[in-house]
N, C-alpha and C positions, 0 to 999 in steps of 0.2 A: 701517798694519796691515791685514791681510786678515782678513775675517770667515770663520770656518769654520762650515759647517753640516753636520750629519749627519742624513740622513733615516732614519727608522725604518720598517722593513717589517712589514706585518701580513699574515696569511693569512685568506682567506675560503674556507671549505670548503662546496662546493655539491653537493647530491645530489638525486636524483629517484627516486620509486617507479616501478614498472612502469607502462606505458601513457602515458608522456610523457617530455619532456626538459627539462633546465635548461641554459642556456648563459651563461657558460662553466661546465663541470662539473669537479668535483674541486677541487684546491687552487689558488687564485689568489692570487699575492703582489702586494700593492699598497703604494704609498708612503703614509706618514702624511699625512692632510689631503686626500687625493684622494677622488674618488667612483668607485664601481664599480656598474654596472647589470647585472642578470641578467634573461634572457628565459625565461619559462616557457611551454612549448608542449605541449598534450595531443596524443596520437596521434589519428588518425582514429577516430571513434566513441567518444571519451573526453572527459572534461571535467576541469578543475582542481578538485580537492576542497578543498585548503587549501595554504597556503604558511606554513612556520614559519621565523621568523628568531630565531636564538639560542633555539630551543625554544618561542617564543611565536607564536601564530597572527596573521598579518596579513591573513587572508582569502584568497579565491580570486582572487589578482591574477595578471596575465599578465606584468608586469614589476615589478622591485623594485630600488631604487637605495640603496646604502649611501652616505651623504654624509659628507664630511670624516672619513674613517676614522681612528679613534684606538685601535682595539683589534682583536683577532682576533674573527671572527664565523663563524656557520654559517647556511646557508639550505638548506631542504629543501622540495621540491615533492611534493605527493601528488596522484595522479590516480585516477579511477575510470571505469568504463564508462558511456557516455551512455545505454545502454539498460537498462531494468529489465524484469523479467517479473512479470506478475500471473497467477497460476494460478486460473482460474475454473471452478467445478464446480457441478452441481446434482444433487439426489437425485430419486427417482421422484416424479412429480406435477407436473413443470414444467421450465422451462429457464431458462438465463441466457445473455445475449447481450452481447458475444461470449463464447465459451466456450473452454476449453482453455488453452494457454499464450499469453498476449497480450503482445507486446513493446511497451513504452512508452518514448518518448524522455524522458530526464531533464528534470524541471521542467515537463513537460506534464501535461495532465489526461486521464483516461480514465473514461468513463461505462459502467456496466453496467445492463442492463434485465432484470428478473426477471419471468417470465411463468408463471403457473400454468396447467396443463391444465384442460380442462372438468371440473368436479366437484371441483377442488382449490383451495386457497388457499395463499398464502405463509405458512409457519409462522415462519421466522426466516432472517435473512441474517447470516452470520458473516464478519467482515473480520479477517484475521490472528488468527482464533480467538475474537474478541470479538463478542458478539451486537449487532446493529444494529437488531433488531426485525423485524417483518413489513413490510419496505419493498418497493416495486415497482421501485426503482432505487437505484444508489449511484454517487457521484462520487468518484474519487480525484483530488485536486487537487494540482498541483505534485509529481508523483511523484519521490521521491528515494531509494527503495529497493524491493526486491522485496516483493510482497504476495500474499496469498491471499484469495479470496472464494468462499463456498460458500452456496448457497441450499437451504433445506429446505422441504418442502411437506406439507400435511395435507389429507386428504379433507374436503370440505364435509359438514357434518351438518345435518340438519333435525330439529326436535322435533315429535312428534305427540302431542297430548293426547287420551286416550281415556277416556270415562266413560259410564256407563249409569244410567238412573233406577232406582227401587227395585223395578221389576218384571222385572228381568233382569240379566245380567252381560255384560261385554266383557272379553276376555282377549287380550293383557295390558292391564291398566287403568293409568291414570296417564300419565306422560310417557315416550315412547320416542324414542331418538335413532337416526336412520337416515342412513347415508351417501348422498350425492348419487348418484342412479342405482340405489340399493339398493331392496329391497322390505321391507315389514312386513306380516305377515298377522295378522288379528284374528279371533277366534271370538266370535260374538254369540249368546248363549243366552237366550231368554225364559224367565221363570218358568212353572211349570205353570199352564195356563189363559190364558196371554198370547201374543200374536203380536208379531213384530218390527214 
């Protein structure tokens, strides 16, 4: 007697987003029990964001092998640009360096330095709209998306405390706040019969 065997065929459907390829692409028919390997390749300037097998992430892998196939499957590769932009700006009273639109490679770090002008101090630094406080620098570590950074400044102020004894007056009396580089005028008036 002769043994008859019938092989069952299964289909693996492979797709890729823009900015990369998967090979083989489309519908691949395979025999039951066999293996099928797929190669995932990002375009120049892009990276593998994720690979989904039957809708479940298997990570940012560059190859994937279905082993001993016993069902239909799908595989989908997702890609993204390797470069991200950080928009850096500053308000009056200081600067941020680098400034403008800064291109950053995916996964790398980018440091920004915040420098107040003379007579100013850092008021706040906002990263993606969230306050980071009055910091003099900020590090974006392992950049994986676009960001914004904005530095704000405030003029330095000094307090002047003015007082007179009981034989005259000084105006304004008490504590005055004066901006750095600013002026404050005082009028000193002795009581009748007294000298300054």
